[in-house]
C-alpha positions as a printed NumPy array, in Angstrom:
array([[ 42.902,  86.672,  80.581],
       [ 42.464,  82.964,  81.242],
       [ 40.298,  81.814,  84.118],
       [ 40.571,  78.285,  85.455],
       [ 37.921,  76.289,  87.261],
       [ 38.199,  73.156,  89.366],
       [ 35.299,  70.822,  90.077],
       [ 34.719,  68.336,  92.923],
       [ 36.474,  65.592,  90.907],
       [ 39.644,  67.756,  90.708],
       [ 39.227,  68.396,  86.981],
       [ 40.767,  71.732,  86.031],
       [ 39.394,  73.518,  82.963],
       [ 40.715,  76.711,  81.325],
       [ 38.34 ,  79.394,  79.984],
       [ 38.972,  82.483,  77.896],
       [ 37.563,  85.812,  79.075],
       [ 33.828,  85.935,  78.503],
       [ 33.26 ,  82.183,  78.428],
       [ 30.624,  80.832,  80.825],
       [ 32.   ,  78.919,  83.802],
       [ 29.668,  76.563,  85.704],
       [ 28.54 ,  78.08 ,  89.021],
       [ 29.317,  74.988,  91.112],
       [ 33.06 ,  75.137,  90.299],
       [ 35.753,  77.088,  92.126],
       [ 37.502,  79.708,  89.964],
       [ 40.986,  81.171,  89.942],
       [ 43.023,  83.315,  87.545],
       [ 46.396,  83.484,  89.255],
       [ 48.724,  81.414,  91.375],
       [ 47.801,  83.602,  94.33 ],
       [ 44.062,  82.837,  93.891],
       [ 44.843,  79.119,  93.562],
       [ 46.85 ,  79.32 ,  96.807],
       [ 43.828,  80.905,  98.574],
       [ 41.586,  78.074,  97.376],
       [ 44.146,  75.399,  98.267],
       [ 44.575,  76.78 , 101.779],
       [ 41.363,  74.971, 102.772],
       [ 42.071,  71.709, 100.922],
       [ 43.679,  68.662, 102.454],
       [ 47.218,  67.955, 101.197],
       [ 45.969,  64.712,  99.619],
       [ 43.773,  66.726,  97.223],
       [ 46.826,  68.577,  95.883],
       [ 48.567,  65.219,  95.329],
       [ 45.453,  63.893,  93.527],
       [ 45.314,  66.965,  91.28 ],
       [ 49.012,  66.629,  90.416],
       [ 48.825,  62.889,  89.787],
       [ 45.767,  63.484,  87.57 ],
       [ 48.091,  65.439,  85.244],
       [ 51.051,  63.064,  85.344],
       [ 51.53 ,  61.113,  82.131],
       [ 48.483,  62.665,  80.382],
       [ 48.904,  64.864,  77.288],
       [ 49.889,  67.708,  77.318],
       [ 51.518,  66.819,  80.645],
       [ 53.384,  63.715,  79.431],
       [ 56.667,  64.652,  81.109],
       [ 55.174,  65.046,  84.628],
       [ 55.826,  62.26 ,  87.155],
       [ 53.376,  61.172,  89.884],
       [ 54.208,  62.089,  93.488],
       [ 53.341,  60.591,  96.876],
       [ 53.459,  63.938,  98.69 ],
       [ 54.721,  67.509,  98.383],
       [ 57.217,  69.114, 100.734],
       [ 54.706,  71.888, 101.479],
       [ 51.483,  73.487, 100.207],
       [ 53.303,  76.405,  98.531],
       [ 55.439,  74.024,  96.44 ],
       [ 52.363,  72.019,  95.441],
       [ 50.416,  75.124,  94.366],
       [ 53.408,  76.481,  92.413],
       [ 53.944,  73.211,  90.532],
       [ 50.23 ,  72.809,  89.772],
       [ 50.   ,  76.416,  88.571],
       [ 52.964,  75.975,  86.215],
       [ 51.512,  72.708,  84.907],
       [ 48.053,  74.106,  84.129],
       [ 49.564,  76.851,  82.001],
       [ 49.667,  74.176,  79.269],
       [ 45.844,  74.244,  79.355],
       [ 45.653,  77.927,  78.474],
       [ 43.481,  78.2  ,  75.368],
       [ 44.521,  80.509,  72.608],
       [ 42.032,  82.675,  70.8  ],
       [ 41.834,  82.288,  67.056],
       [ 43.983,  84.963,  65.414],
       [ 41.914,  87.792,  64.012],
       [ 42.19 ,  88.513,  60.324],
       [ 44.142,  91.615,  59.443],
       [ 42.2  ,  94.558,  58.06 ],
       [ 43.997,  94.572,  54.731],
       [ 42.985,  93.635,  51.246],
       [ 44.154,  90.228,  50.057],
       [ 47.126,  90.196,  47.74 ],
       [ 46.432,  89.592,  44.09 ],
       [ 48.159,  86.757,  42.294],
       [ 50.18 ,  89.111,  40.099],
       [ 50.154,  92.75 ,  41.154],
       [ 51.777,  93.969,  37.942],
       [ 49.626,  95.012,  35.039],
       [ 50.46 ,  93.177,  31.852],
       [ 51.814,  95.382,  29.086],
       [ 49.369,  95.803,  26.241],
       [ 50.39 ,  96.488,  22.695],
       [ 47.574,  98.82 ,  21.851],
       [ 47.419,  99.658,  18.138],
       [ 45.442, 102.767,  19.099],
       [ 48.115, 104.022,  21.489],
       [ 48.054, 107.773,  21.906],
       [ 50.356, 109.509,  19.446],
       [ 53.048, 111.77 ,  20.828],
       [ 52.077, 115.402,  21.414],
       [ 53.919, 117.786,  19.151],
       [ 57.057, 119.122,  20.797],
       [ 57.026, 116.536,  23.629],
       [ 60.109, 114.494,  24.49 ],
       [ 58.319, 111.408,  23.18 ],
       [ 57.784, 113.143,  19.824],
       [ 61.44 , 114.243,  19.732],
       [ 62.668, 110.693,  20.42 ],
       [ 60.33 , 109.236,  17.78 ],
       [ 61.532, 111.79 ,  15.207],
       [ 65.205, 110.953,  15.925],
       [ 64.576, 107.187,  15.782],
       [ 62.674, 107.406,  12.465],
       [ 65.666, 108.94 ,  10.663],
       [ 67.352, 106.436,   8.31 ],
       [ 70.621, 106.702,  10.254],
       [ 68.783, 106.368,  13.636],
       [ 70.1  , 107.988,  16.81 ],
       [ 72.85 , 107.171,  19.265],
       [ 72.297, 106.974,  23.018],
       [ 74.224, 110.232,  23.344],
       [ 71.903, 111.924,  20.787],
       [ 68.802, 110.798,  22.694],
       [ 70.283, 111.855,  26.05 ],
       [ 71.164, 115.348,  24.828],
       [ 67.773, 115.826,  23.113],
       [ 65.755, 114.836,  26.19 ],
       [ 68.047, 115.632,  29.117],
       [ 67.518, 112.084,  30.415],
       [ 70.131, 109.763,  31.82 ],
       [ 71.194, 106.663,  29.863],
       [ 69.084, 104.23 ,  31.902],
       [ 66.004, 106.421,  31.422],
       [ 66.485, 106.48 ,  27.632],
       [ 66.888, 102.691,  27.505],
       [ 63.824, 102.225,  29.707],
       [ 61.792, 104.526,  27.47 ],
       [ 62.876, 102.624,  24.345],
       [ 61.933,  99.317,  25.914],
       [ 58.797, 100.3  ,  27.838],
       [ 57.038, 103.2  ,  26.182],
       [ 57.998, 102.46 ,  22.606],
       [ 58.545,  98.709,  22.588],
       [ 55.856,  97.481,  24.968],
       [ 53.214, 100.202,  25.131],
       [ 53.27 , 101.431,  21.557],
       [ 54.304,  98.091,  20.076],
       [ 57.051,  99.606,  17.93 ],
       [ 60.052,  97.519,  16.935],
       [ 63.207,  99.355,  18.01 ],
       [ 66.336,  98.086,  16.297],
       [ 69.763,  98.323,  17.942],
       [ 72.815,  98.347,  15.669],
       [ 76.546,  99.035,  15.926],
       [ 77.656, 101.905,  13.701],
       [ 80.921, 101.985,  11.744],
       [ 82.44 , 104.088,  14.509],
       [ 81.516, 101.392,  17.051],
       [ 78.775, 103.322,  18.882],
       [ 75.292, 101.863,  19.443],
       [ 72.565, 103.265,  17.17 ],
       [ 68.833, 102.856,  17.722],
       [ 66.111, 103.214,  15.113],
       [ 62.482, 102.271,  14.608],
       [ 61.885,  99.494,  12.113],
       [ 59.028, 100.659,   9.919],
       [ 56.493,  97.968,   9.052],
       [ 56.077,  97.488,   5.321]])
């Protein structure tokens, strides 16, 4: 909560909670407390306080006055004006780890990539793709039980990127797409 102080020269200063306020200055934290203080001031002091704000940043749009209609109006206008003095605390840093520049791990073509376990779906796909005639998408889907997008992702990711194998895609005489591994010679 912001606490304001006013000195004998009518200078109003805003303080955040916990900040030291000089003992010789009157303090207030609400419009009601300001009204209590102002109850003992002459009306000219309220005009001086207001005119001290007029035309000064951040109060550039305020105009000087000669008098107020009553004390309540003066206190209300001064209170609204000093809200521009309210200091803001520096935002606290969030308790999260900073983001990395690129969160994705780069694919590595490891020549020592783990071979497929015997009988695994990876081994089955590799066996089908190493045949001279290759394998159609339908063949790979029926052998693994995977959907078409999963088979294509496996060909691209696990075989192409991770294992570094060149997978060739051809159109067969019947017009269906055939995949096969290009053996290095």
